[in-house]
C-alpha positions in Angstrom: 0.0 0.0 0.0 1.6 3.3 -1.0 0.8 6.9 -0.4 -0.7 9.1 -3.1 0.4 12.7 -3.1 -1.7 15.4 -4.5 0.0 18.7 -5.3 -2.7 21.3 -5.1 -2.5 21.5 -1.3 -3.8 24.9 -0.7 -6.9 24.1 -2.8 -7.3 20.8 -1.0 -7.3 22.5 2.4 -10.0 24.9 1.5 -12.1 22.4 -0.3 -12.5 20.9 3.1 -10.8 17.7 2.3 -8.9 15.9 5.0 -5.3 15.6 3.8 -3.0 16.1 0.9 -1.6 12.7 1.4 -4.3 10.2 0.7 -4.0 6.5 1.5 -5.7 4.0 -0.9 -6.4 0.3 -0.5 -4.5 -1.1 -3.5 -1.3 -0.6 -5.4 -1.8 1.3 -8.7 0.0 3.7 -10.9 -3.1 5.4 -12.3 -3.3 8.5 -10.1 -3.2 11.6 -12.2 -0.5 14.3 -12.0 -2.2 17.5 -11.1 0.8 19.7 -11.9 -0.9 21.4 -14.8 -3.9 22.4 -12.7 -2.4 24.2 -9.8 -3.8 27.6 -9.0 -1.7 29.8 -11.3 -1.9 33.5 -10.5 -0.8 36.6 -12.3 1.0 39.5 -10.6 -2.4 40.9 -9.7 -3.2 37.7 -7.7 -5.9 36.6 -10.1 -6.0 33.2 -11.7 -4.1 33.4 -15.0 -5.2 30.0 -16.5 -3.6 26.6 -16.7 -0.4 26.6 -18.7 -1.2 23.6 -20.8 -5.0 23.1 -21.5 -4.4 19.9 -23.5 -2.2 18.4 -20.7 -4.8 19.4 -18.1 -7.5 17.6 -20.1 -5.3 14.5 -20.2 -5.1 14.7 -16.4 -8.9 15.1 -16.2 -9.2 11.9 -18.1 -6.7 10.2 -15.7 -9.1 11.2 -12.9 -11.8 9.3 -14.6 -9.6 6.4 -15.4 -8.8 5.9 -11.8 -12.4 4.7 -11.3 -11.2 1.3 -12.6 -10.2 0.2 -9.1 -11.9 -1.9 -6.4 -11.9 0.7 -3.7 -13.0 4.3 -3.1 -15.9 5.2 -5.4 -16.4 1.6 -6.6 -16.6 0.4 -3.0 -19.3 3.1 -2.3 -21.3 2.2 -5.4 -21.1 -1.6 -5.3 -19.9 -3.0 -2.0 -22.5 -1.0 -0.2 -25.2 -2.5 -2.5 -26.7 -5.9 -2.9 -24.6 -7.6 -5.5 -21.0 -7.6 -4.2 -19.4 -8.5 -0.9 -15.8 -8.7 0.3 -15.1 -11.7 2.6 -12.5 -11.9 5.3 -10.6 -15.1 4.9 -8.4 -15.8 7.9 -6.0 -12.9 8.0 -6.8 -11.8 4.5 -9.1 -8.9 3.6 -9.8 -7.9 7.2 -8.5 -4.4 6.4 -9.7 -3.0 9.8 -13.3 -3.8 8.9 -13.7 -1.3 6.1 -15.4 -3.7 3.7 -17.7 -5.2 6.4 -18.8 -1.7 7.4 -19.8 -0.9 3.9 -21.8 -4.2 3.4 -23.4 -3.9 6.9 -24.3 -0.2 6.4 -22.3 0.8 9.5 -19.8 3.3 8.0 -19.1 6.6 9.6 -17.4 10.0 8.7 -14.0 8.5 9.1 -14.4 5.6 6.6 -11.5 5.5 4.2 -13.5 5.1 1.0 -15.9 7.9 2.1 -12.9 10.2 2.6 -11.0 9.2 -0.6 -14.0 9.6 -2.8 -14.7 13.0 -1.4 -11.1 14.1 -1.9 -10.7 12.7 -5.4 -14.0 13.9 -6.9 -13.9 17.4 -5.4 -10.2 17.8 -6.6 -11.2 16.7 -10.1 -14.2 19.0 -10.2 -12.0 22.0 -9.2 -9.3 21.0 -11.8 -12.0 21.0 -14.4 -13.2 24.4 -13.2 -9.7 25.8 -13.7 -9.6 24.4 -17.3 -13.1 25.7 -18.1 -12.3 29.2 -16.9 -11.8 31.6 -19.9 -8.3 32.5 -18.6 -7.1 29.0 -19.6 -7.9 29.6 -23.2 -9.1 26.1 -23.9 -10.0 25.2 -27.4 -13.7 24.5 -28.1 -13.2 20.7 -28.2 -11.1 20.7 -25.0 -13.7 23.0 -23.3 -16.6 20.7 -24.2 -14.9 17.6 -22.8 -13.9 19.4 -19.6 -17.5 20.5 -19.1 -18.6 16.9 -19.3 -15.9 15.7 -16.9 -16.8 18.5 -14.4 -20.4 17.3 -14.6 -19.3 13.7 -14.0 -17.3 14.7 -10.9 -19.8 17.1 -9.4 -22.6 14.6 -10.0 -20.7 11.9 -8.2 -20.2 14.2 -5.2 -23.9 15.2 -4.9 -24.9 11.6 -5.5 -22.8 10.4 -2.6 -23.1 13.3 -0.2 -26.2 15.3 -1.1 -24.3 18.6 -1.5 -21.3 19.8 -3.4 -18.6 22.3 -2.3 -17.7 24.8 -5.0 -14.7 27.0 -5.2 -14.2 29.8 -7.8 -10.8 30.0 -9.4 -10.1 33.5 -7.9 -11.2 32.7 -4.3 -8.3 33.6 -2.0 -6.9 31.2 0.6 -9.0 32.8 3.3 -12.3 31.9 1.4 -14.0 28.7 2.2 -15.8 27.0 -0.7 -19.6 27.5 -0.7 -21.8 24.4 -0.1 -24.1 24.0 -3.0 -27.5 22.3 -2.3 -28.5 19.4 -4.5 -30.6 21.7 -6.6 -27.8 24.2 -7.1 -25.3 21.5 -8.0 -27.8 19.9 -10.3 -28.3 23.2 -12.2 -24.5 23.6 -12.7 -24.1 20.0 -13.7 -26.9 20.1 -16.2 -25.8 23.5 -17.6 -22.3 22.1 -18.1 -23.4 19.0 -20.0 -26.1 20.9 -22.0 -23.5 23.5 -23.1 -21.1 20.7 -24.2 -23.7 18.9 -26.2 -25.2 21.9 -27.7 -21.9 23.4 -28.7 -21.4 20.9 -31.4 -17.7 20.5 -30.3 -18.0 16.9 -29.1 -17.2 14.2 -31.6 -20.4 12.5 -33.0 -18.6 9.2 -33.6 -20.3 5.8 -33.4 -18.8 2.5 -32.3 -16.2 2.6 -35.0 -14.8 5.9 -33.8 -12.5 6.8 -30.9 -14.4 5.4 -28.0 -11.6 6.4 -25.7 -12.7 10.0 -25.9 -15.9 11.6 -24.6 -18.0 12.3 -27.5 -21.7 13.2 -28.0 -22.9 9.7 -27.2 -21.0 9.5 -23.9 -22.2 13.0 -23.0 -25.8 12.1 -23.7 -25.5 8.9 -21.7 -24.2 11.0 -18.7 -27.0 13.5 -19.1 -29.5 10.6 -19.3 -28.1 9.2 -16.1 -28.3 12.6 -14.4 -31.9 13.0 -15.4 -32.8 9.4 -14.4 -31.5 10.1 -10.9 -32.8 13.6 -10.5 -36.0 12.6 -8.7 -34.1 10.7 -6.1 -31.5 13.5 -5.6 -33.9 16.5 -5.7 -37.0 14.9 -4.1 -39.1 15.4 -7.3 -38.4 14.8 -10.9 -38.0 18.0 -13.0 -40.6 18.4 -15.7 -39.7 16.3 -18.7 -36.7 14.6 -17.0 -37.8 11.1 -18.0 -38.6 12.0 -21.5 -35.2 13.6 -21.7 -33.7 10.3 -20.8 -35.6 8.6 -23.5 -34.6 11.2 -26.1 -30.9 11.0 -25.2 -30.8 7.2 -25.5 -32.6 7.4 -28.8 -30.0 9.9 -30.0 -27.2 7.5 -28.9 -28.9 4.7 -30.9 -29.1 7.1 -33.9 -25.3 7.3 -33.8 -25.2 3.5 -34.6 -24.6 2.2 -31.1 -26.5 -1.1 -30.5 -26.5 -4.2 -28.5 -23.5 -6.3 -29.6 -24.6 -9.6 -31.2 -21.3 -11.4 -31.0 -21.5 -15.2 -30.8 -19.9 -15.1 -27.4 -21.7 -12.7 -25.0 -18.4 -11.9 -23.2 -16.9 -10.6 -26.5 -18.5 -7.3 -25.4 -15.4 -6.8 -23.3 -13.1 -7.4 -26.2 -12.4 -4.1 -28.0 -11.4 -5.7 -31.3 -15.1 -6.0 -32.4 -17.8 -4.2 -30.6 -20.9 -2.2 -31.4 -22.1 -1.3 -27.9 -19.2 0.2 -25.9 -19.8 3.9 -25.8 -16.8 4.8 -23.7 -13.6 2.9 -23.0 -11.0 4.1 -20.5 -7.3 3.8 -21.4 -6.6 2.0 -18.1 -6.0 -1.5 -16.8 -8.8 -4.1 -16.4 -6.9 -6.3 -14.0 -8.1 -5.0 -10.7 -11.7 -6.0 -11.5 -10.5 -9.5 -12.2 -7.8 -10.3 -9.7 -10.0 -9.2 -6.8 -12.4 -12.1 -7.5 -9.9 -14.9 -8.1 -8.0 -17.3 -5.8 -4.2 -16.9 -5.5 -3.8 -20.2 -7.4 -5.6 -18.4 -10.3 -3.4 -15.4 -9.9 -5.8 -13.3 -7.8 -6.4 -11.8 -4.4 -9.4 -13.7 -3.3 -11.5 -11.2 -1.5 -14.5 -10.2 -3.6 -17.5 -12.3 -4.4 -20.9 -11.8 -5.9 -23.8 -12.5 -3.6 -25.4 -15.9 -4.1 -28.8 -14.3 -4.1 -27.8 -12.4 -7.2 -26.6 -15.5 -8.9 -29.8 -17.3 -8.1 -31.9 -14.5 -9.5 -31.2 -16.0 -13.0 -33.4 -18.9 -12.0 -31.1 -21.3 -13.8 -27.5 -22.6 -13.7 -27.5 -23.4 -17.4 -25.4 -21.2 -19.7 -27.6 -22.2 -22.6 -30.6 -20.6 -20.9 -28.7 -17.4 -20.2 -25.2 -16.7 -21.6 -24.5 -14.2 -18.9 -23.9 -17.0 -16.5 -20.9 -18.4 -18.4 -19.8 -22.0 -18.2 -19.3 -23.7 -14.8 -15.8 -24.4 -13.7 -15.6 -28.1 -14.5 -16.3 -27.4 -18.2 -13.5 -24.8 -18.6 -9.7 -25.2 -18.6 -8.3 -22.1 -17.0 -10.3 -19.2 -15.6 -13.8 -19.0 -17.1 -15.9 -15.9 -17.7 -19.3 -15.0 -16.1 -20.2 -16.6 -12.7 -17.3 -18.8 -11.6 -18.7 -21.7 -9.7 -17.8 -25.4 -9.2 -14.4 -27.0 -9.5 -11.8 -24.6 -10.9 -9.1 -25.9 -13.3 -5.8 -24.8 -14.7 -5.0 -24.4 -18.4 -4.1 -28.1 -18.6 -7.4 -29.2 -17.3 -6.1 -30.2 -13.9 -8.1 -29.6 -10.8 -6.9 -26.6 -8.8 -6.7 -26.7 -5.0 -6.6 -23.9 -2.4 -3.6 -23.2 -0.2 -4.7 -25.9 2.3 -4.9 -28.5 -0.6 -8.7 -28.6 -0.6 -10.2 -28.8 -4.1 -10.9 -25.3 -5.2 -14.7 -25.5 -5.6 -16.7 -22.3 -5.7 -20.1 -23.2 -4.3 -23.5 -21.5 -4.8 -24.5 -21.8 -1.1 -25.8 -18.7 0.7 -23.0 -16.9 2.5 -23.0 -17.3 6.2 -20.5 -14.7 7.4 -18.5 -11.7 6.3 -15.8 -12.3 9.0 -15.1 -16.1 8.9 -14.6 -17.8 5.6 -12.4 -20.3 3.9 -10.7 -19.7 0.6 -13.5 -21.3 -1.4 -16.6 -19.5 -0.2 -18.5 -17.4 -2.7 -19.2 -17.3 -6.4 -17.0 -15.0 -8.4 -17.8 -12.9 -11.4 -15.3 -12.0 -14.2 -16.4 -10.4 -17.5 -13.1 -9.8 -19.4 -12.4 -12.8 -21.7 -8.7 -12.2 -22.5 -6.5 -15.1 -21.3 -2.8 -15.9 -21.3 -1.3 -19.3 -22.1 -1.6 -20.2 -18.4 -5.3 -19.8 -18.6 -5.3 -16.8 -16.3 -6.6 -13.3 -17.2 -4.4 -11.2 -19.5 -5.5 -7.7 -18.5 -5.5 -5.0 -21.2 -5.8 -1.2 -21.0 -9.3 -1.3 -22.6 -11.5 -0.8 -19.6 -15.2 -0.8 -20.5 -16.9 2.2 -18.8 -20.2 2.9 -20.6 -22.2 0.2 -22.4 -25.3 0.7 -24.6 -26.8 -2.3 -22.7 -27.2 0.0 -19.6 -28.6 2.7 -21.8 -31.3 0.4 -23.1 -32.3 -0.5 -19.5 -32.2 3.1 -18.5 -34.6 3.9 -21.4 -36.9 1.1 -20.3 -37.0 2.4 -16.8 -37.6 6.0 -18.0 -40.5 4.9 -20.2 -42.2 3.1 -17.3 -41.6 6.1 -14.9 -42.7 8.5 -17.6 -45.9 6.6 -18.4 -45.0 6.2 -22.0 -42.6 7.4 -24.7 -41.2 4.1 -25.8 -41.5 0.3 -25.5 -40.0 -0.9 -22.2 -40.9 -4.5 -22.9 -39.0 -4.5 -26.2 -36.0 -3.0 -24.5 -36.0 -5.6 -21.7 -36.5 -8.4 -24.1 -33.7 -7.2 -26.4 -31.3 -7.5 -23.4 -32.7 -10.9 -22.5 -32.9 -12.4 -25.9 -29.3 -11.3 -26.7 -28.3 -13.5 -23.7 -30.5 -16.4 -24.9 -32.9 -16.0 -22.0 -36.7 -16.3 -22.5 -38.6 -13.1 -23.2 -41.3 -11.7 -20.9 -44.8 -10.6 -21.7 -45.1 -7.1 -20.3 -42.2 -5.3 -18.5 -42.7 -3.7 -15.1 -40.3 -1.6 -13.2 -39.4 -4.7 -11.1 -38.5 -6.5 -14.3 -36.1 -3.7 -15.3 -34.6 -3.8 -11.8 -34.0 -7.5 -12.0 -32.4 -7.1 -15.4 -30.1 -4.4 -14.2 -28.8 -6.9 -11.6 -28.2 -9.6 -14.1 -26.8 -7.5 -16.9 -24.7 -4.9 -15.0 -23.4 -6.9 -12.0 -19.9 -5.8 -10.8 -19.8 -2.9 -13.3 -20.1 0.7 -12.4 -19.4 4.0 -14.1 -20.7 7.0 -12.1 -23.5 5.5 -10.1 -23.6 1.7 -9.9 -26.0 -0.6 -8.1 -26.3 1.7 -5.1 -28.0 4.4 -7.2 -30.4 1.9 -8.7 -31.4 0.7 -5.3 -32.0 4.3 -4.2 -34.2 5.0 -7.2 -36.2 1.8 -6.4 -36.3 2.3 -2.7 -34.5 -0.9 -1.8 -31.2 0.5 -0.4 -32.5 0.3 3.2 -33.8 -3.2 2.7 -32.1 -6.4 4.1 -30.2 -8.8 1.8 -27.6 -11.5 2.1 -25.6 -10.8 5.3 -27.0 -7.3 5.6 -29.6 -6.4 8.3 -29.2 -2.7 9.0 -32.2 -0.7 7.6 -31.1 2.9 8.5 -32.8 5.2 6.1 -30.3 8.0 6.6 -27.6 6.0 4.9 -29.1 6.9 1.6 -26.3 9.6 1.8 -22.8 9.1 2.9 -21.4 11.3 5.7 -19.2 14.3 4.9 -15.7 13.3 6.0 -15.0 14.6 9.5 -12.0 16.7 8.7 -13.9 18.4 5.9 -16.2 20.0 8.4 -13.4 22.5 9.2 -15.2 24.4 6.4 -18.0 26.1 8.3 -20.2 26.1 5.2 -20.5 22.4 5.5 -23.1 20.7 7.7 -22.9 17.0 8.5 -25.6 14.8 6.9 -28.5 13.6 9.1 -27.7 10.5 11.2 -24.0 11.0 11.4 
């Protein structure tokens, strides 16, 4: 575990974040260099712009790329929700209880992932504000992408914490950032992304274009996600919000994005041939694979998917739903999908755990977060690339936004809107692509269940937590989770951030 040093220390202090040296829970080289985004001042003391707008944009992309990890924002979005758990196995994955606190909904203002997510997203939002400022002289294309990235970061902050601190580029060191209400933050976020889309300065590429850059399709997806979550964040849906979701997804489809119909479902995660990935990140895919796998498969053996989620398919047969993947005994090397049963190496030999027990991942309900052997829990892996040893061969083609999620978002919006599309057709398109039987008439519950099956272990800027919040299930009980505190719909503002007198701790903390 190594320290990550951020350079804009004065800005960090007055953003109300806790420290300039931030500890993270895994080793990675993906942290952005913020050197181009320090608060550059002229002789008059006013902000004089970033010195290298293109370099600053690259750093902003790095700040999105670091969402590929297993901790921080991903932990808040997925480990706190009903699909993913992190099991303590002997001395492994105890980590002072941080994972159990998330699963049990017992986190507090000092939780590491709560702190790091606050620090990272607020820092990135301010870096984007500097680049957007006219003094930086960003080109129209750079400006439009920076506006979308600021919208992403501010939305994540308000989604997690219910408010968003905001600092102007010319605020002096004695000025604390203001605390924007959810509505005030939403207005800025939507204005940013509307301006970017309406400017015409985002690429209108389809799946054959540069999906590593934020184009019109990615921006429309982000706007659709903001509008889909607006009712939950603001307390009431703005007029036309759900129709706006539908319109944006239709516009993405008009750019030729569609559900990928490859013979193998998991080819979606192979960039060589794909019609549905709207945005890739130029960052490693390994952390979302190794965290699920046993050391004798090359992994770290902490994360599992909840058995209840696996059983929601209603079958163990890959022929009835390709998203399951083949069970272990039928695959030499690491499979894709839901890893269950006897695991084998590339030569077809049975693998064992470190105590020489057969490495069999069983679909029994989990009984404990604290006490587990090395075999407990079903694993889920979606990237199909494998080396000669049968183990994952991670690439730098991280799938961040898929059209599959957009289709389900449209179905949800249609049902919440009371019309404007065919939700049943959208749900059945997802199901039939996987080889699952179609349904007669889609309900919101059907869409919810399909999210769980299609999007498990993925997240971009919201994840399963936000879906549960929209559906009112986040305070429910599920496998190994009993706490039903309603106030945990928001995370606490980190304790040290409250040195900013404009910030008030969220209810319940």
